[in-house]
C-alpha positions, 0 to 999 in steps of 0.5 A: 728874297727876289724881286717883287714882280718875281713874287707877283707871279707866284701861282701864275703861268706867265712870260718872263716879263710877268704876262699871263694869256688874258686879263681874266687870269688877272682879275677876281673869279676870272670874269669881268662884266660886259658893262666894265669891259665896254669901259676899258674897251672905250678907253684910249689904250686898248688895255685889256688886250695889252697892259691889263695882262701883266700881273703887276697891271695898275688898271687890274689892281684898281679894278679888283679893288672897286669893281664890287662897288655897284652891288655894295656901296663903299664909304670913304671919308663919310661919303658913300659911293654907289657907282664906279667907272673905269677908263673915264675919258676927259677933254684936255684940248680940242682935237687931241687924245683925251685924258684917261682916269683909271677909276671914278667913284660917284656917290652922294653927301648932303644931297650933292653928287660927289665925284672921286677921281682915282689914278692908280699906280702899281710898280710904274715908279721902277721904270725910267720914263721921262717928263715930256710936255707938249707946247699946247700946255705951255701956251695955255694962259694962267699955267704958265708960271705953275709949268715953269715950277714943275720944269724946276721940280723935274730938273733937281729930282732923282726919280727915275720915273717923272712920267707920273708927273706929266700924267698929273698935269694932264689930269689937272687940265682935264678936271679944270676943264670940267668947269666948262660946258662943252668939256663937261658935256664931252665928259658925260657923253663919252663916259655914258654919264648924266651928271649935272650941277657939279662944282669944283668942291664936289670933285676929289682927285687922288693918286692912289699908289702901291707901297711895297714892303721894305723887305723889297729894298730896290722896290720901296727906295723907288716908291720913296723916290716917286712919293717924294717927287709927287708930294713936291709937286702937290706942294706946288699945286697947292700955291696955285689959286687958278687950279681948284681940284688939288691932287692928293697922294694916297697909298693902297695900304692907307686905304686898305686900312680904312675899307678892309672891313667894308671888303669883308662884309661885302665878299669874304673871298674878295677879301682874301683874294685882294690880300694874297694877290696884293696886300701881303706884299705891301707895307703895313 
């Protein structure tokens, strides 16, 4: 058996590195509504003209899994989500690049608006990328002891992909900023939202990770190393009372098991696409 990246190229005409001619080759029915194109174009990374063309694109994995929500409400943990946004911008610091969250689901429970932020990861953990955090973070009051603990964790981890923890730190800063009026105004204005009255208990933050089948030994080992690192990171966050929105770790497999019937009911063709495109390579 070859590598997972080689398996994912099955049926595609792509480069040796797994890139297709257009992101449209990488999405369900080869079409993306204008409103979603605008969301990706409004993001910071120029996603549709670069990384989204990879057959292992995490943003297109997330898009394929959630783009159907506006037409068919999605229930997760007893909350019904009726709106979805991609490449959501959030303020970290003034006059710096914002944090981008892959997916935002908006729903309602008991008359309150609920926000589910999702960071999607496909095969990033196969990469060797360091943890790099600017001094701007370390000079922020109340966060220094937390960041010292994260530094210790990074120093002893054997996971190659440490950049995901830096991204996790940025997201936590951004989510904490949502309690501030100017940051929430920025969030609403940049993402063309009109949300009010959100409290910390209305916000959930999930890191949604693709777990490859154990048939792909190397890939699964890399996944396990990243899972262990991120779960240790979560343990550090749990001890910090000033961090009100706690990150969670969830695999696409576990999510698939929870929502598969909803996807089937919404669109059987989409269900078949997601299975053959992704889930047949996942750990079940």
